[in-house]
DRENDO-1510 file (C-alpha; in Angstrom, 1 decimal, always signed):
<recs>
REC; n; res; u; v; w
REC; 1; UNK; +8.9; -23.2; -9.7 .
REC; 2; UNK; +9.9; -21.8; -6.4 .
REC; 3; UNK; +9.9; -24.0; -3.3 .
REC; 4; UNK; +8.0; -21.8; -0.9 .
REC; 5; UNK; +8.3; -22.2; +2.9 .
REC; 6; UNK; +5.3; -22.1; +5.1 .
REC; 7; UNK; +6.6; -18.7; +6.4 .
REC; 8; UNK; +6.6; -17.3; +2.9 .
REC; 9; UNK; +3.0; -18.5; +2.4 .
REC; 10; UNK; +1.8; -17.0; +5.7 .
REC; 11; UNK; +3.5; -13.6; +4.9 .
REC; 12; UNK; +2.3; -13.7; +1.3 .
REC; 13; UNK; -1.3; -14.6; +2.0 .
REC; 14; UNK; -1.5; -12.1; +4.9 .
REC; 15; UNK; -0.2; -9.3; +2.7 .
REC; 16; UNK; -2.6; -10.2; -0.1 .
REC; 17; UNK; -5.5; -10.0; +2.3 .
REC; 18; UNK; -4.3; -6.5; +3.5 .
REC; 19; UNK; -3.9; -5.5; -0.1 .
REC; 20; UNK; -7.5; -6.5; -0.9 .
REC; 21; UNK; -8.7; -4.6; +2.1 .
REC; 22; UNK; -7.2; -1.4; +0.6 .
REC; 23; UNK; -9.2; -1.7; -2.6 .
REC; 24; UNK; -12.3; +0.2; -1.3 .
REC; 25; UNK; -10.0; +3.1; -0.2 .
REC; 26; UNK; -8.4; +3.1; -3.7 .
REC; 27; UNK; -11.7; +3.5; -5.5 .
REC; 28; UNK; -13.7; +5.8; -3.1 .
REC; 29; UNK; -13.3; +9.5; -2.7 .
REC; 30; UNK; -12.3; +9.3; +1.0 .
REC; 31; UNK; -8.6; +8.8; +1.4 .
REC; 32; UNK; -6.4; +8.2; +4.5 .
REC; 33; UNK; -4.3; +11.0; +5.9 .
REC; 34; UNK; -1.3; +11.7; +3.6 .
REC; 35; UNK; +1.3; +11.1; +6.3 .
REC; 36; UNK; -0.2; +7.7; +7.2 .
REC; 37; UNK; -0.1; +6.7; +3.5 .
REC; 38; UNK; +3.5; +7.7; +3.1 .
REC; 39; UNK; +4.7; +6.1; +6.3 .
REC; 40; UNK; +2.9; +2.9; +5.5 .
REC; 41; UNK; +4.2; +2.8; +2.0 .
REC; 42; UNK; +7.8; +3.3; +3.1 .
REC; 43; UNK; +7.7; +0.7; +5.9 .
REC; 44; UNK; +6.1; -1.8; +3.6 .
REC; 45; UNK; +8.7; -1.1; +1.0 .
REC; 46; UNK; +11.4; -1.9; +3.5 .
REC; 47; UNK; +9.6; -5.1; +4.5 .
REC; 48; UNK; +9.3; -6.2; +0.9 .
REC; 49; UNK; +13.1; -5.6; +0.4 .
REC; 50; UNK; +13.8; -7.6; +3.5 .
REC; 51; UNK; +11.6; -10.5; +2.5 .
REC; 52; UNK; +13.1; -10.6; -1.0 .
REC; 53; UNK; +16.6; -10.5; +0.4 .
REC; 54; UNK; +15.6; -13.6; +2.5 .
REC; 55; UNK; +14.3; -15.2; -0.6 .
REC; 56; UNK; +10.7; -15.1; +0.6 .
REC; 57; UNK; +9.5; -14.4; -2.9 .
REC; 58; UNK; +5.8; -14.6; -2.4 .
REC; 59; UNK; +5.8; -12.5; +0.8 .
REC; 60; UNK; +8.1; -10.0; -0.9 .
REC; 61; UNK; +5.9; -9.7; -4.0 .
REC; 62; UNK; +2.6; -9.5; -2.0 .
REC; 63; UNK; +4.2; -6.8; +0.3 .
REC; 64; UNK; +5.3; -4.9; -2.8 .
REC; 65; UNK; +1.6; -4.8; -4.0 .
REC; 66; UNK; +0.5; -3.5; -0.6 .
REC; 67; UNK; +3.3; -0.8; -0.7 .
REC; 68; UNK; +2.2; +0.2; -4.2 .
REC; 69; UNK; -1.4; +0.5; -3.0 .
REC; 70; UNK; -0.3; +2.8; -0.2 .
REC; 71; UNK; +1.8; +4.9; -2.6 .
REC; 72; UNK; -1.2; +5.2; -4.8 .
REC; 73; UNK; -3.4; +6.3; -1.9 .
REC; 74; UNK; -0.7; +8.9; -0.9 .
REC; 75; UNK; -0.7; +10.2; -4.5 .
REC; 76; UNK; -4.5; +10.3; -4.6 .
REC; 77; UNK; -4.7; +12.2; -1.3 .
REC; 78; UNK; -1.9; +14.6; -2.4 .
REC; 79; UNK; -4.0; +15.4; -5.5 .
REC; 80; UNK; -7.1; +15.9; -3.4 .
REC; 81; UNK; -5.2; +18.4; -1.1 .
REC; 82; UNK; -3.8; +20.2; -4.1 .
REC; 83; UNK; -7.2; +20.3; -5.7 .
REC; 84; UNK; -8.7; +21.9; -2.6 .
REC; 85; UNK; -5.9; +24.4; -2.4 .
REC; 86; UNK; -6.6; +25.5; -6.0 .
REC; 87; UNK; -10.4; +25.5; -5.5 .
REC; 88; UNK; -11.1; +26.4; -1.8 .
REC; 89; UNK; -14.9; +26.1; -2.2 .
REC; 90; UNK; -14.6; +22.4; -3.0 .
REC; 91; UNK; -15.4; +20.1; +0.0 .
REC; 92; UNK; -13.4; +16.9; +0.5 .
REC; 93; UNK; -15.1; +14.3; +2.7 .
</recs>
């Protein structure tokens, strides 16, 4: 198994908590602004790449999960916007 440093544990647990905090946004109809989701996903992807390059495996993996959640939110919001464009009478809260 990997010998994880305390820094890896702190980064990993912190990112897992942030990932868990996104779950309500993933399952409800209300979504963050598209640009916020895209920027968050891209920045977290760069963080994950950096962590993995430093062999901070747990932090990198947990950050990847958070980035994927933001990409999912961006996709969900994009679909909402597209749906509203096609059906202008539909309200998005």
